[in-house]
C-alpha positions, 0 to 999 in steps of 0.5 A: 725455763721460768723467767725468774731463773733467767733473771737470776742467771743474768744477775749472776753474770752481773756479779761475775762481771764485778768479780772480774773488774775487781780482779783487774783493779788488783782488789783480789782480796775483796772479791769474796762477797761478789764471788759468793753472790755469783755462785749462789745466784748461779746455783739457784738459777740453774734450778730452772734448767733440767740438765744443769739443776743437778749441779745446783747443790755443789755450787751452793757448797762452793759459795759457802766455801768461798765465804769461809776462805775469805772471811773465816771469822764468823765460821770459827767463832761468834762471840764466845760461841765456837761454831765447830760445836754445831757440827755434831748436832747438825750431823745428827739432824741430817742422819735423823733425816736419812732415817726418816727416808728409810724403812726396814724394807731397805734392809730386806734388800740384802736378802733380795739382792745378796750378790750385788749387796755383797759386792758393793759392801766388799768394794766399799770397805776395801777399795776406798780405804786402800786408795786413801792410804795410797794417796796419803803415801803418794802425796806425802801429806803431814800425818794428820792430813794423811789420816784424814784421807784414810778416814774419808776412805774408810767412811760409808756412803751417804745419801748423795749416792742415792740421789746420783743413782736416781739421776743415772737411772741406776738401781735405786733399791740397791743404792738405798740398801747399800747405804743403809747396810754400810752405815750400820757397819760403819761403827765397826769397819771405819775404826778397824781400817783406821786402826790398821792404816792410820795408826802409823800417822796418829793415835787411834782409839778404836772404842772411842771412834766406834762410840762417836759413829754410834752417837753421830750416825746410828742412834739418829738413824734408828730414831728416824726409822722409828719416826718413819714407822710410826708417823709415815705419811702424817708429817708431809711437811717434814718430808719436804723440809728435811732435804733442805735442812740437810743441804743447809746443814752440809753447807754450813759444816763444810764452811766451818771445816774450811774456816778451821783449816783455812791456813793449811788449805792455802798451803796444800790445797792444790795437792789435796784437790788432786788427791781428792779427784784421784781418790774419787775417780778411782772409786767410781772406776774400780767399783764399776768394773769390779761389779761388772767383773762379777757379772752385775748388770749395767744398772747395778754396776752404776749403782755400786760405782756411786756407792764406792766412789762417794763417801759420807764426808759429813761423818768423817768431819764429825769424827775429826771433830770428836778427835779434836783435829777438825782443822787437819784430819777434817781437811780431806772431808772439806775438800773431797765432799764438794768434789764428790758432788760435782763429779757424781752429778757429772757422771750421773748426767752422762749416764742418764743421757747415755741411757736416753740415747740407748732407749732411742736407738732401741725404739727408732719408730717411737723416736721418729 
């Protein structure tokens, strides 16, 4: 580990000590800044450790959420400017970046891997909406929060699942293909499930939601695909910048949603976190074993587990904003999104280490 990362980790411990001292002095209401600084320094410091760096982005998200919970004002409104108006443009930039990372070859994967793609898509658009509906019923959330859980369950997977598949030594080509195809199907499948399952909670305008998804996702992704086709290899600076822009954009979006729904989160936060853990964990479990049941390889099963268990929380928040219900329907996205990154990183790390151990067992002479 480089010395700068060690220094940052020591600085994060100093910030944590400040937090603990303030809590001991009964100043819990003022720990927001040092707690956020602790999380931010910890996130950057972990980048220097090969085993823990996968958790860095998740911790940055928690730093943003912490600030938004303690100081919601700057994330709600700056002067006369409503911060929520940034969500859709930021999502469009992120989706454009997603498009630049894809090519038409990713869609040809449907022909090369029809069985695995079919299993992954069926699991994605059946398991998660139904689990979301079950969680909404089981926990008895208010109508708009319940609809938000169904919404995130009905959303497609995002780029995070591709990263986790890479870390877990899964089938990256399958992961990218599933993300690409699921994203293209989202304008139909997401409003359809919302109409079937969430209409009992809130009014659902099928065509309006379809247009929202096309505007937020499909048009920017096709723009990114076109950009990649005509300018591939000519804008290396953009290839390096887009992941950073996307991470910053996601962190800001989640902070804005958190600030908008702060009061509701203080009331139902624990229950929503538990629902998120169950929703996400069941997605991994059922996605993995459904694919194994159909005869998929271990790599494909891991990939499908990530594609099923990890949804595009950003898209869900954008739809909630378009519905005018960011602070309620968007709450599930604000809670489920960070957790999916933590659980995904943990599962990917465990599977990667398991793969390394298996490789050593299979090659004992090379290991000795």
